[in-house]
mmCIF file of the N, C-alpha and C atoms, coordinates in Angstrom:
data_MODEL
# 
_entry.id   MODEL 
# 
loop_
_atom_site.group_PDB 
_atom_site.id 
_atom_site.type_symbol 
_atom_site.label_atom_id 
_atom_site.label_alt_id 
_atom_site.label_comp_id 
_atom_site.label_asym_id 
_atom_site.label_entity_id 
_atom_site.label_seq_id 
_atom_site.pdbx_PDB_ins_code 
_atom_site.Cartn_x 
_atom_site.Cartn_y 
_atom_site.Cartn_z 
_atom_site.occupancy 
_atom_site.B_iso_or_equiv 
_atom_site.pdbx_formal_charge 
_atom_site.auth_seq_id 
_atom_site.auth_comp_id 
_atom_site.auth_asym_id 
_atom_site.auth_atom_id 
_atom_site.pdbx_PDB_model_num 
ATOM 1   N N  . MET A 1 1  ? 113.487 75.769 123.045 1.00 0.00 ? 1  MET A N  1 
ATOM 2   C CA . MET A 1 1  ? 114.337 75.578 124.038 1.00 0.00 ? 1  MET A CA 1 
ATOM 3   C C  . MET A 1 1  ? 115.389 76.681 123.980 1.00 0.00 ? 1  MET A C  1 
ATOM 4   N N  . ASN A 1 2  ? 115.656 77.482 125.208 1.00 0.00 ? 2  ASN A N  1 
ATOM 5   C CA . ASN A 1 2  ? 116.685 78.419 125.143 1.00 0.00 ? 2  ASN A CA 1 
ATOM 6   C C  . ASN A 1 2  ? 117.877 77.812 126.012 1.00 0.00 ? 2  ASN A C  1 
ATOM 7   N N  . PHE A 1 3  ? 119.014 77.563 125.400 1.00 0.00 ? 3  PHE A N  1 
ATOM 8   C CA . PHE A 1 3  ? 120.225 76.879 126.030 1.00 0.00 ? 3  PHE A CA 1 
ATOM 9   C C  . PHE A 1 3  ? 121.141 78.011 126.120 1.00 0.00 ? 3  PHE A C  1 
ATOM 10  N N  . HIS A 1 4  ? 121.847 78.154 127.214 1.00 0.00 ? 4  HIS A N  1 
ATOM 11  C CA . HIS A 1 4  ? 123.106 79.048 127.222 1.00 0.00 ? 4  HIS A CA 1 
ATOM 12  C C  . HIS A 1 4  ? 124.177 78.253 127.938 1.00 0.00 ? 4  HIS A C  1 
ATOM 13  N N  . ILE A 1 5  ? 125.414 78.468 127.217 1.00 0.00 ? 5  ILE A N  1 
ATOM 14  C CA . ILE A 1 5  ? 126.559 77.933 127.885 1.00 0.00 ? 5  ILE A CA 1 
ATOM 15  C C  . ILE A 1 5  ? 127.326 79.161 128.309 1.00 0.00 ? 5  ILE A C  1 
ATOM 16  N N  . SER A 1 6  ? 127.822 79.163 129.640 1.00 0.00 ? 6  SER A N  1 
ATOM 17  C CA . SER A 1 6  ? 128.620 80.268 130.167 1.00 0.00 ? 6  SER A CA 1 
ATOM 18  C C  . SER A 1 6  ? 129.830 80.624 129.438 1.00 0.00 ? 6  SER A C  1 
ATOM 19  N N  . ALA A 1 7  ? 130.183 81.862 129.459 1.00 0.00 ? 7  ALA A N  1 
ATOM 20  C CA . ALA A 1 7  ? 131.412 82.284 128.711 1.00 0.00 ? 7  ALA A CA 1 
ATOM 21  C C  . ALA A 1 7  ? 132.614 81.501 129.445 1.00 0.00 ? 7  ALA A C  1 
ATOM 22  N N  . GLN A 1 8  ? 132.666 81.423 130.664 1.00 0.00 ? 8  GLN A N  1 
ATOM 23  C CA . GLN A 1 8  ? 133.597 80.654 131.336 1.00 0.00 ? 8  GLN A CA 1 
ATOM 24  C C  . GLN A 1 8  ? 133.918 79.257 130.841 1.00 0.00 ? 8  GLN A C  1 
ATOM 25  N N  . THR A 1 9  ? 132.699 78.576 130.628 1.00 0.00 ? 9  THR A N  1 
ATOM 26  C CA . THR A 1 9  ? 132.762 77.214 129.974 1.00 0.00 ? 9  THR A CA 1 
ATOM 27  C C  . THR A 1 9  ? 133.401 77.201 128.624 1.00 0.00 ? 9  THR A C  1 
ATOM 28  N N  . CYS A 1 10 ? 132.911 78.126 127.918 1.00 0.00 ? 10 CYS A N  1 
ATOM 29  C CA . CYS A 1 10 ? 133.381 78.301 126.417 1.00 0.00 ? 10 CYS A CA 1 
ATOM 30  C C  . CYS A 1 10 ? 134.997 78.651 126.450 1.00 0.00 ? 10 CYS A C  1 
ATOM 31  N N  . ARG A 1 11 ? 135.363 79.440 127.438 1.00 0.00 ? 11 ARG A N  1 
ATOM 32  C CA . ARG A 1 11 ? 136.849 79.759 127.345 1.00 0.00 ? 11 ARG A CA 1 
ATOM 33  C C  . ARG A 1 11 ? 137.618 78.639 127.817 1.00 0.00 ? 11 ARG A C  1 
ATOM 34  N N  . ALA A 1 12 ? 137.211 77.794 128.638 1.00 0.00 ? 12 ALA A N  1 
ATOM 35  C CA . ALA A 1 12 ? 137.889 76.529 129.141 1.00 0.00 ? 12 ALA A CA 1 
ATOM 36  C C  . ALA A 1 12 ? 137.852 75.648 127.988 1.00 0.00 ? 12 ALA A C  1 
ATOM 37  N N  . ARG A 1 13 ? 136.804 75.430 127.201 1.00 0.00 ? 13 ARG A N  1 
ATOM 38  C CA . ARG A 1 13 ? 136.832 74.514 126.130 1.00 0.00 ? 13 ARG A CA 1 
ATOM 39  C C  . ARG A 1 13 ? 137.809 75.117 124.954 1.00 0.00 ? 13 ARG A C  1 
ATOM 40  N N  . GLU A 1 14 ? 137.843 76.371 124.810 1.00 0.00 ? 14 GLU A N  1 
ATOM 41  C CA . GLU A 1 14 ? 138.733 76.995 123.850 1.00 0.00 ? 14 GLU A CA 1 
ATOM 42  C C  . GLU A 1 14 ? 140.186 76.648 124.181 1.00 0.00 ? 14 GLU A C  1 
ATOM 43  N N  . ALA A 1 15 ? 140.538 76.999 125.513 1.00 0.00 ? 15 ALA A N  1 
ATOM 44  C CA . ALA A 1 15 ? 141.911 76.572 126.035 1.00 0.00 ? 15 ALA A CA 1 
ATOM 45  C C  . ALA A 1 15 ? 142.288 75.222 125.751 1.00 0.00 ? 15 ALA A C  1 
ATOM 46  N N  . HIS A 1 16 ? 141.303 74.387 126.061 1.00 0.00 ? 16 HIS A N  1 
ATOM 47  C CA . HIS A 1 16 ? 141.677 72.944 125.996 1.00 0.00 ? 16 HIS A CA 1 
ATOM 48  C C  . HIS A 1 16 ? 141.779 72.537 124.471 1.00 0.00 ? 16 HIS A C  1 
ATOM 49  N N  . HIS A 1 17 ? 141.159 73.040 123.523 1.00 0.00 ? 17 HIS A N  1 
ATOM 50  C CA . HIS A 1 17 ? 141.455 72.860 122.144 1.00 0.00 ? 17 HIS A CA 1 
ATOM 51  C C  . HIS A 1 17 ? 142.695 73.445 121.687 1.00 0.00 ? 17 HIS A C  1 
ATOM 52  N N  . ARG A 1 18 ? 143.140 74.480 122.229 1.00 0.00 ? 18 ARG A N  1 
ATOM 53  C CA . ARG A 1 18 ? 144.269 75.235 121.778 1.00 0.00 ? 18 ARG A CA 1 
ATOM 54  C C  . ARG A 1 18 ? 145.491 74.339 122.402 1.00 0.00 ? 18 ARG A C  1 
ATOM 55  N N  . GLN A 1 19 ? 145.292 73.794 123.632 1.00 0.00 ? 19 GLN A N  1 
ATOM 56  C CA . GLN A 1 19 ? 146.402 72.867 124.086 1.00 0.00 ? 19 GLN A CA 1 
ATOM 57  C C  . GLN A 1 19 ? 146.614 71.673 123.252 1.00 0.00 ? 19 GLN A C  1 
ATOM 58  N N  . ILE A 1 20 ? 145.379 71.048 122.754 1.00 0.00 ? 20 ILE A N  1 
ATOM 59  C CA . ILE A 1 20 ? 145.421 69.837 121.982 1.00 0.00 ? 20 ILE A CA 1 
ATOM 60  C C  . ILE A 1 20 ? 146.246 70.302 120.706 1.00 0.00 ? 20 ILE A C  1 
ATOM 61  N N  . ALA A 1 21 ? 146.065 71.399 120.127 1.00 0.00 ? 21 ALA A N  1 
ATOM 62  C CA . ALA A 1 21 ? 146.653 71.924 118.892 1.00 0.00 ? 21 ALA A CA 1 
ATOM 63  C C  . ALA A 1 21 ? 148.166 72.027 119.111 1.00 0.00 ? 21 ALA A C  1 
ATOM 64  N N  . VAL A 1 22 ? 148.583 72.529 120.316 1.00 0.00 ? 22 VAL A N  1 
ATOM 65  C CA . VAL A 1 22 ? 149.960 72.716 120.594 1.00 0.00 ? 22 VAL A CA 1 
ATOM 66  C C  . VAL A 1 22 ? 150.618 71.256 120.673 1.00 0.00 ? 22 VAL A C  1 
ATOM 67  N N  . GLU A 1 23 ? 150.062 70.352 121.387 1.00 0.00 ? 23 GLU A N  1 
ATOM 68  C CA . GLU A 1 23 ? 150.616 69.129 121.551 1.00 0.00 ? 23 GLU A CA 1 
ATOM 69  C C  . GLU A 1 23 ? 150.461 68.133 120.364 1.00 0.00 ? 23 GLU A C  1 
ATOM 70  N N  . ALA A 1 24 ? 149.670 68.427 119.454 1.00 0.00 ? 24 ALA A N  1 
ATOM 71  C CA . ALA A 1 24 ? 149.399 67.486 118.302 1.00 0.00 ? 24 ALA A CA 1 
ATOM 72  C C  . ALA A 1 24 ? 150.514 67.207 117.445 1.00 0.00 ? 24 ALA A C  1 
ATOM 73  N N  . VAL A 1 25 ? 150.799 65.975 117.174 1.00 0.00 ? 25 VAL A N  1 
ATOM 74  C CA . VAL A 1 25 ? 151.919 65.659 116.364 1.00 0.00 ? 25 VAL A CA 1 
ATOM 75  C C  . VAL A 1 25 ? 151.409 65.599 114.833 1.00 0.00 ? 25 VAL A C  1 
ATOM 76  N N  . LEU A 1 26 ? 150.239 65.155 114.600 1.00 0.00 ? 26 LEU A N  1 
ATOM 77  C CA . LEU A 1 26 ? 149.523 65.179 113.365 1.00 0.00 ? 26 LEU A CA 1 
ATOM 78  C C  . LEU A 1 26 ? 148.995 66.478 112.820 1.00 0.00 ? 26 LEU A C  1 
ATOM 79  N N  . PRO A 1 27 ? 149.493 66.933 111.647 1.00 0.00 ? 27 PRO A N  1 
ATOM 80  C CA . PRO A 1 27 ? 148.912 68.300 111.198 1.00 0.00 ? 27 PRO A CA 1 
ATOM 81  C C  . PRO A 1 27 ? 147.332 68.337 111.105 1.00 0.00 ? 27 PRO A C  1 
ATOM 82  N N  . ASN A 1 28 ? 146.664 67.294 110.620 1.00 0.00 ? 28 ASN A N  1 
ATOM 83  C CA . ASN A 1 28 ? 145.185 67.310 110.627 1.00 0.00 ? 28 ASN A CA 1 
ATOM 84  C C  . ASN A 1 28 ? 144.726 67.350 111.994 1.00 0.00 ? 28 ASN A C  1 
ATOM 85  N N  . VAL A 1 29 ? 145.189 66.759 112.805 1.00 0.00 ? 29 VAL A N  1 
ATOM 86  C CA . VAL A 1 29 ? 144.530 67.013 114.199 1.00 0.00 ? 29 VAL A CA 1 
ATOM 87  C C  . VAL A 1 29 ? 144.861 68.366 114.754 1.00 0.00 ? 29 VAL A C  1 
ATOM 88  N N  . ARG A 1 30 ? 146.065 68.809 114.369 1.00 0.00 ? 30 ARG A N  1 
ATOM 89  C CA . ARG A 1 30 ? 146.265 70.342 114.948 1.00 0.00 ? 30 ARG A CA 1 
ATOM 90  C C  . ARG A 1 30 ? 145.221 71.308 114.200 1.00 0.00 ? 30 ARG A C  1 
ATOM 91  N N  . LYS A 1 31 ? 145.051 70.973 112.956 1.00 0.00 ? 31 LYS A N  1 
ATOM 92  C CA . LYS A 1 31 ? 144.105 71.900 112.230 1.00 0.00 ? 31 LYS A CA 1 
ATOM 93  C C  . LYS A 1 31 ? 142.645 71.896 112.758 1.00 0.00 ? 31 LYS A C  1 
ATOM 94  N N  . VAL A 1 32 ? 142.281 70.777 113.150 1.00 0.00 ? 32 VAL A N  1 
ATOM 95  C CA . VAL A 1 32 ? 140.790 70.554 113.600 1.00 0.00 ? 32 VAL A CA 1 
ATOM 96  C C  . VAL A 1 32 ? 140.795 71.138 115.012 1.00 0.00 ? 32 VAL A C  1 
ATOM 97  N N  . ALA A 1 33 ? 141.849 70.949 115.773 1.00 0.00 ? 33 ALA A N  1 
ATOM 98  C CA . ALA A 1 33 ? 141.898 71.704 117.168 1.00 0.00 ? 33 ALA A CA 1 
ATOM 99  C C  . ALA A 1 33 ? 141.800 73.117 117.120 1.00 0.00 ? 33 ALA A C  1 
ATOM 100 N N  . VAL A 1 34 ? 142.578 73.618 116.125 1.00 0.00 ? 34 VAL A N  1 
ATOM 101 C CA . VAL A 1 34 ? 142.490 75.094 116.087 1.00 0.00 ? 34 VAL A CA 1 
ATOM 102 C C  . VAL A 1 34 ? 141.180 75.640 115.514 1.00 0.00 ? 34 VAL A C  1 
ATOM 103 N N  . VAL A 1 35 ? 140.483 75.050 114.564 1.00 0.00 ? 35 VAL A N  1 
ATOM 104 C CA . VAL A 1 35 ? 139.189 75.335 114.183 1.00 0.00 ? 35 VAL A CA 1 
ATOM 105 C C  . VAL A 1 35 ? 138.084 75.264 115.390 1.00 0.00 ? 35 VAL A C  1 
ATOM 106 N N  . ALA A 1 36 ? 138.355 74.104 116.082 1.00 0.00 ? 36 ALA A N  1 
ATOM 107 C CA . ALA A 1 36 ? 137.378 74.015 117.262 1.00 0.00 ? 36 ALA A CA 1 
ATOM 108 C C  . ALA A 1 36 ? 137.637 75.143 118.343 1.00 0.00 ? 36 ALA A C  1 
ATOM 109 N N  . ALA A 1 37 ? 138.929 75.473 118.698 1.00 0.00 ? 37 ALA A N  1 
ATOM 110 C CA . ALA A 1 37 ? 139.221 76.537 119.474 1.00 0.00 ? 37 ALA A CA 1 
ATOM 111 C C  . ALA A 1 37 ? 138.652 77.940 119.063 1.00 0.00 ? 37 ALA A C  1 
ATOM 112 N N  . GLU A 1 38 ? 138.624 78.089 117.848 1.00 0.00 ? 38 GLU A N  1 
ATOM 113 C CA . GLU A 1 38 ? 138.109 79.369 117.097 1.00 0.00 ? 38 GLU A CA 1 
ATOM 114 C C  . GLU A 1 38 ? 136.553 79.387 117.326 1.00 0.00 ? 38 GLU A C  1 
ATOM 115 N N  . ALA A 1 39 ? 135.992 78.377 117.108 1.00 0.00 ? 39 ALA A N  1 
ATOM 116 C CA . ALA A 1 39 ? 134.677 78.166 117.278 1.00 0.00 ? 39 ALA A CA 1 
ATOM 117 C C  . ALA A 1 39 ? 134.232 78.477 118.816 1.00 0.00 ? 39 ALA A C  1 
ATOM 118 N N  . TRP A 1 40 ? 134.868 77.949 119.757 1.00 0.00 ? 40 TRP A N  1 
ATOM 119 C CA . TRP A 1 40 ? 134.526 78.137 121.087 1.00 0.00 ? 40 TRP A CA 1 
ATOM 120 C C  . TRP A 1 40 ? 134.935 79.590 121.539 1.00 0.00 ? 40 TRP A C  1 
ATOM 121 N N  . ALA A 1 41 ? 135.844 80.279 120.807 1.00 0.00 ? 41 ALA A N  1 
ATOM 122 C CA . ALA A 1 41 ? 136.132 81.693 121.148 1.00 0.00 ? 41 ALA A CA 1 
ATOM 123 C C  . ALA A 1 41 ? 134.922 82.530 120.586 1.00 0.00 ? 41 ALA A C  1 
ATOM 124 N N  . ARG A 1 42 ? 134.386 82.098 119.587 1.00 0.00 ? 42 ARG A N  1 
ATOM 125 C CA . ARG A 1 42 ? 133.233 83.028 118.997 1.00 0.00 ? 42 ARG A CA 1 
ATOM 126 C C  . ARG A 1 42 ? 131.987 82.699 120.064 1.00 0.00 ? 42 ARG A C  1 
ATOM 127 N N  . GLN A 1 43 ? 131.844 81.379 120.328 1.00 0.00 ? 43 GLN A N  1 
ATOM 128 C CA . GLN A 1 43 ? 130.826 81.038 121.218 1.00 0.00 ? 43 GLN A CA 1 
ATOM 129 C C  . GLN A 1 43 ? 130.942 81.881 122.631 1.00 0.00 ? 43 GLN A C  1 
ATOM 130 N N  . ALA A 1 44 ? 132.249 82.017 123.050 1.00 0.00 ? 44 ALA A N  1 
ATOM 131 C CA . ALA A 1 44 ? 132.457 82.751 124.395 1.00 0.00 ? 44 ALA A CA 1 
ATOM 132 C C  . ALA A 1 44 ? 132.129 84.156 124.206 1.00 0.00 ? 44 ALA A C  1 
ATOM 133 N N  . GLU A 1 45 ? 132.385 84.658 123.004 1.00 0.00 ? 45 GLU A N  1 
ATOM 134 C CA . GLU A 1 45 ? 132.048 86.226 122.704 1.00 0.00 ? 45 GLU A CA 1 
ATOM 135 C C  . GLU A 1 45 ? 130.632 86.421 123.002 1.00 0.00 ? 45 GLU A C  1 
ATOM 136 N N  . GLU A 1 46 ? 129.905 85.517 122.186 1.00 0.00 ? 46 GLU A N  1 
ATOM 137 C CA . GLU A 1 46 ? 128.412 85.665 122.385 1.00 0.00 ? 46 GLU A CA 1 
ATOM 138 C C  . GLU A 1 46 ? 127.859 85.568 123.747 1.00 0.00 ? 46 GLU A C  1 
ATOM 139 N N  . ALA A 1 47 ? 128.475 84.527 124.405 1.00 0.00 ? 47 ALA A N  1 
ATOM 140 C CA . ALA A 1 47 ? 128.050 84.304 125.837 1.00 0.00 ? 47 ALA A CA 1 
ATOM 141 C C  . ALA A 1 47 ? 128.311 85.468 126.595 1.00 0.00 ? 47 ALA A C  1 
ATOM 142 N N  . GLU A 1 48 ? 129.414 86.017 126.447 1.00 0.00 ? 48 GLU A N  1 
ATOM 143 C CA . GLU A 1 48 ? 129.994 87.397 127.228 1.00 0.00 ? 48 GLU A CA 1 
ATOM 144 C C  . GLU A 1 48 ? 128.948 88.453 126.979 1.00 0.00 ? 48 GLU A C  1 
ATOM 145 N N  . ALA A 1 49 ? 128.409 88.651 125.639 1.00 0.00 ? 49 ALA A N  1 
ATOM 146 C CA . ALA A 1 49 ? 127.554 89.652 125.342 1.00 0.00 ? 49 ALA A CA 1 
ATOM 147 C C  . ALA A 1 49 ? 126.184 89.347 126.025 1.00 0.00 ? 49 ALA A C  1 
ATOM 148 N N  . ILE A 1 50 ? 125.647 88.107 126.007 1.00 0.00 ? 50 ILE A N  1 
ATOM 149 C CA . ILE A 1 50 ? 124.489 87.687 126.715 1.00 0.00 ? 50 ILE A CA 1 
ATOM 150 C C  . ILE A 1 50 ? 124.575 88.073 128.139 1.00 0.00 ? 50 ILE A C  1 
ATOM 151 N N  . GLU A 1 51 ? 125.724 87.695 128.820 1.00 0.00 ? 51 GLU A N  1 
ATOM 152 C CA . GLU A 1 51 ? 125.949 87.693 130.266 1.00 0.00 ? 51 GLU A CA 1 
ATOM 153 C C  . GLU A 1 51 ? 125.987 89.234 130.722 1.00 0.00 ? 51 GLU A C  1 
ATOM 154 N N  . ALA A 1 52 ? 126.428 90.149 129.685 1.00 0.00 ? 52 ALA A N  1 
ATOM 155 C CA . ALA A 1 52 ? 126.552 91.521 129.930 1.00 0.00 ? 52 ALA A CA 1 
ATOM 156 C C  . ALA A 1 52 ? 125.113 92.287 129.673 1.00 0.00 ? 52 ALA A C  1 
ATOM 157 N N  . GLY A 1 53 ? 124.179 91.364 129.204 1.00 0.00 ? 53 GLY A N  1 
ATOM 158 C CA . GLY A 1 53 ? 122.799 91.892 129.201 1.00 0.00 ? 53 GLY A CA 1 
ATOM 159 C C  . GLY A 1 53 ? 122.300 92.292 127.786 1.00 0.00 ? 53 GLY A C  1 
ATOM 160 N N  . GLY A 1 54 ? 123.257 91.967 126.820 1.00 0.00 ? 54 GLY A N  1 
ATOM 161 C CA . GLY A 1 54 ? 122.900 92.159 125.414 1.00 0.00 ? 54 GLY A CA 1 
ATOM 162 C C  . GLY A 1 54 ? 122.078 90.871 124.913 1.00 0.00 ? 54 GLY A C  1 
ATOM 163 N N  . LYS A 1 55 ? 121.721 91.116 123.733 1.00 0.00 ? 55 LYS A N  1 
ATOM 164 C CA . LYS A 1 55 ? 120.963 90.105 122.977 1.00 0.00 ? 55 LYS A CA 1 
ATOM 165 C C  . LYS A 1 55 ? 122.040 89.266 122.087 1.00 0.00 ? 55 LYS A C  1 
ATOM 166 N N  . PRO A 1 56 ? 121.752 87.986 121.947 1.00 0.00 ? 56 PRO A N  1 
ATOM 167 C CA . PRO A 1 56 ? 122.566 87.213 121.133 1.00 0.00 ? 56 PRO A CA 1 
ATOM 168 C C  . PRO A 1 56 ? 122.364 87.714 119.714 1.00 0.00 ? 56 PRO A C  1 
ATOM 169 N N  . PRO A 1 57 ? 123.532 87.795 118.884 1.00 0.00 ? 57 PRO A N  1 
ATOM 170 C CA . PRO A 1 57 ? 123.413 88.121 117.569 1.00 0.00 ? 57 PRO A CA 1 
ATOM 171 C C  . PRO A 1 57 ? 122.644 87.067 116.579 1.00 0.00 ? 57 PRO A C  1 
ATOM 172 N N  . LEU A 1 58 ? 121.942 87.560 115.598 1.00 0.00 ? 58 LEU A N  1 
ATOM 173 C CA . LEU A 1 58 ? 121.443 86.661 114.627 1.00 0.00 ? 58 LEU A CA 1 
ATOM 174 C C  . LEU A 1 58 ? 122.189 86.205 113.573 1.00 0.00 ? 58 LEU A C  1 
ATOM 175 N N  . THR A 1 59 ? 122.059 85.007 113.311 1.00 0.00 ? 59 THR A N  1 
ATOM 176 C CA . THR A 1 59 ? 122.827 84.346 112.327 1.00 0.00 ? 59 THR A CA 1 
ATOM 177 C C  . THR A 1 59 ? 122.193 84.897 110.901 1.00 0.00 ? 59 THR A C  1 
ATOM 178 N N  . PRO A 1 60 ? 122.842 84.842 109.711 1.00 0.00 ? 60 PRO A N  1 
ATOM 179 C CA . PRO A 1 60 ? 122.294 85.389 108.515 1.00 0.00 ? 60 PRO A CA 1 
ATOM 180 C C  . PRO A 1 60 ? 121.014 84.629 108.240 1.00 0.00 ? 60 PRO A C  1 
ATOM 181 N N  . ASP A 1 61 ? 120.952 83.473 108.452 1.00 0.00 ? 61 ASP A N  1 
ATOM 182 C CA . ASP A 1 61 ? 119.625 82.585 108.169 1.00 0.00 ? 61 ASP A CA 1 
ATOM 183 C C  . ASP A 1 61 ? 118.585 83.078 109.024 1.00 0.00 ? 61 ASP A C  1 
ATOM 184 N N  . ASP A 1 62 ? 118.878 83.357 110.294 1.00 0.00 ? 62 ASP A N  1 
ATOM 185 C CA . ASP A 1 62 ? 117.735 83.884 111.148 1.00 0.00 ? 62 ASP A CA 1 
ATOM 186 C C  . ASP A 1 62 ? 117.241 85.396 110.802 1.00 0.00 ? 62 ASP A C  1 
ATOM 187 N N  . ALA A 1 63 ? 118.356 86.218 110.370 1.00 0.00 ? 63 ALA A N  1 
ATOM 188 C CA . ALA A 1 63 ? 118.055 87.487 109.885 1.00 0.00 ? 63 ALA A CA 1 
ATOM 189 C C  . ALA A 1 63 ? 117.152 87.410 108.675 1.00 0.00 ? 63 ALA A C  1 
ATOM 190 N N  . ALA A 1 64 ? 117.423 86.551 107.822 1.00 0.00 ? 64 ALA A N  1 
ATOM 191 C CA . ALA A 1 64 ? 116.582 86.359 106.521 1.00 0.00 ? 64 ALA A CA 1 
ATOM 192 C C  . ALA A 1 64 ? 115.128 85.995 106.900 1.00 0.00 ? 64 ALA A C  1 
ATOM 193 N N  . MET A 1 65 ? 115.077 85.062 107.863 1.00 0.00 ? 65 MET A N  1 
ATOM 194 C CA . MET A 1 65 ? 113.719 84.628 108.317 1.00 0.00 ? 65 MET A CA 1 
ATOM 195 C C  . MET A 1 65 ? 112.979 85.879 108.951 1.00 0.00 ? 65 MET A C  1 
ATOM 196 N N  . VAL A 1 66 ? 113.538 86.613 109.709 1.00 0.00 ? 66 VAL A N  1 
ATOM 197 C CA . VAL A 1 66 ? 112.919 87.648 110.253 1.00 0.00 ? 66 VAL A CA 1 
ATOM 198 C C  . VAL A 1 66 ? 112.454 88.632 109.287 1.00 0.00 ? 66 VAL A C  1 
ATOM 199 N N  . ALA A 1 67 ? 113.391 88.965 108.426 1.00 0.00 ? 67 ALA A N  1 
ATOM 200 C CA . ALA A 1 67 ? 112.983 89.807 107.283 1.00 0.00 ? 67 ALA A CA 1 
ATOM 201 C C  . ALA A 1 67 ? 111.724 89.353 106.549 1.00 0.00 ? 67 ALA A C  1 
ATOM 202 N N  . GLU A 1 68 ? 111.665 88.095 106.296 1.00 0.00 ? 68 GLU A N  1 
ATOM 203 C CA . GLU A 1 68 ? 110.599 87.429 105.558 1.00 0.00 ? 68 GLU A CA 1 
ATOM 204 C C  . GLU A 1 68 ? 109.203 87.644 106.375 1.00 0.00 ? 68 GLU A C  1 
ATOM 205 N N  . PHE A 1 69 ? 109.334 87.343 107.671 1.00 0.00 ? 69 PHE A N  1 
ATOM 206 C CA . PHE A 1 69 ? 108.163 87.477 108.447 1.00 0.00 ? 69 PHE A CA 1 
ATOM 207 C C  . PHE A 1 69 ? 107.737 89.011 108.532 1.00 0.00 ? 69 PHE A C  1 
ATOM 208 N N  . GLN A 1 70 ? 108.599 89.848 108.624 1.00 0.00 ? 70 GLN A N  1 
ATOM 209 C CA . GLN A 1 70 ? 108.358 91.280 108.562 1.00 0.00 ? 70 GLN A CA 1 
ATOM 210 C C  . GLN A 1 70 ? 107.539 91.615 107.167 1.00 0.00 ? 70 GLN A C  1 
ATOM 211 N N  . ARG A 1 71 ? 107.985 91.016 106.154 1.00 0.00 ? 71 ARG A N  1 
ATOM 212 C CA . ARG A 1 71 ? 107.484 91.409 104.821 1.00 0.00 ? 71 ARG A CA 1 
ATOM 213 C C  . ARG A 1 71 ? 106.057 90.839 104.725 1.00 0.00 ? 71 ARG A C  1 
ATOM 214 N N  . GLU A 1 72 ? 105.910 89.702 105.316 1.00 0.00 ? 72 GLU A N  1 
ATOM 215 C CA . GLU A 1 72 ? 104.473 89.008 105.446 1.00 0.00 ? 72 GLU A CA 1 
ATOM 216 C C  . GLU A 1 72 ? 103.562 89.860 106.271 1.00 0.00 ? 72 GLU A C  1 
ATOM 217 N N  . ASP A 1 73 ? 104.085 90.460 107.391 1.00 0.00 ? 73 ASP A N  1 
ATOM 218 C CA . ASP A 1 73 ? 103.165 91.183 108.199 1.00 0.00 ? 73 ASP A CA 1 
ATOM 219 C C  . ASP A 1 73 ? 102.704 92.556 107.507 1.00 0.00 ? 73 ASP A C  1 
ATOM 220 N N  . ASN A 1 74 ? 103.632 92.980 106.685 1.00 0.00 ? 74 ASN A N  1 
ATOM 221 C CA . ASN A 1 74 ? 103.319 94.326 106.043 1.00 0.00 ? 74 ASN A CA 1 
ATOM 222 C C  . ASN A 1 74 ? 102.498 94.088 104.727 1.00 0.00 ? 74 ASN A C  1 
ATOM 223 N N  . ARG A 1 75 ? 102.287 92.992 104.369 1.00 0.00 ? 75 ARG A N  1 
ATOM 224 C CA . ARG A 1 75 ? 101.421 92.763 103.055 1.00 0.00 ? 75 ARG A CA 1 
ATOM 225 C C  . ARG A 1 75 ? 100.011 93.165 103.446 1.00 0.00 ? 75 ARG A C  1 
ATOM 226 N N  . PRO A 1 76 ? 99.516  93.732 102.310 1.00 0.00 ? 76 PRO A N  1 
ATOM 227 C CA . PRO A 1 76 ? 97.893  94.136 102.513 1.00 0.00 ? 76 PRO A CA 1 
ATOM 228 C C  . PRO A 1 76 ? 97.149  92.848 102.532 1.00 0.00 ? 76 PRO A C  1 
ATOM 229 N N  . THR A 1 77 ? 96.053  92.713 103.384 1.00 0.00 ? 77 THR A N  1 
ATOM 230 C CA . THR A 1 77 ? 95.190  91.404 103.399 1.00 0.00 ? 77 THR A CA 1 
ATOM 231 C C  . THR A 1 77 ? 94.126  91.608 102.393 1.00 0.00 ? 77 THR A C  1 
ATOM 232 N N  . ALA A 1 78 ? 94.010  90.424 101.747 1.00 0.00 ? 78 ALA A N  1 
ATOM 233 C CA . ALA A 1 78 ? 92.956  90.336 100.761 1.00 0.00 ? 78 ALA A CA 1 
ATOM 234 C C  . ALA A 1 78 ? 91.568  90.096 101.486 1.00 0.00 ? 78 ALA A C  1 
ATOM 235 N N  . ARG A 1 79 ? 90.659  90.748 100.990 1.00 0.00 ? 79 ARG A N  1 
ATOM 236 C CA . ARG A 1 79 ? 89.203  90.619 101.672 1.00 0.00 ? 79 ARG A CA 1 
ATOM 237 C C  . ARG A 1 79 ? 88.221  90.102 100.704 1.00 0.00 ? 79 ARG A C  1 
# 
């Protein structure tokens, strides 16, 4: 399944969590809200790249998997 969240939605969620961080009384709530906002910011950057016609970046795990498949494809076949 290919699921895409728009950059606009990501930026709205980022702003929401930044506002929670600003208004938080408890330090742990503030910390979690900041981390969430940063995650939404990264997601927004990916969404903006996709919306501009680019490909989504590979995670390190995905890149390792692609490399493994390529190595398997290049192995000589036994007959």
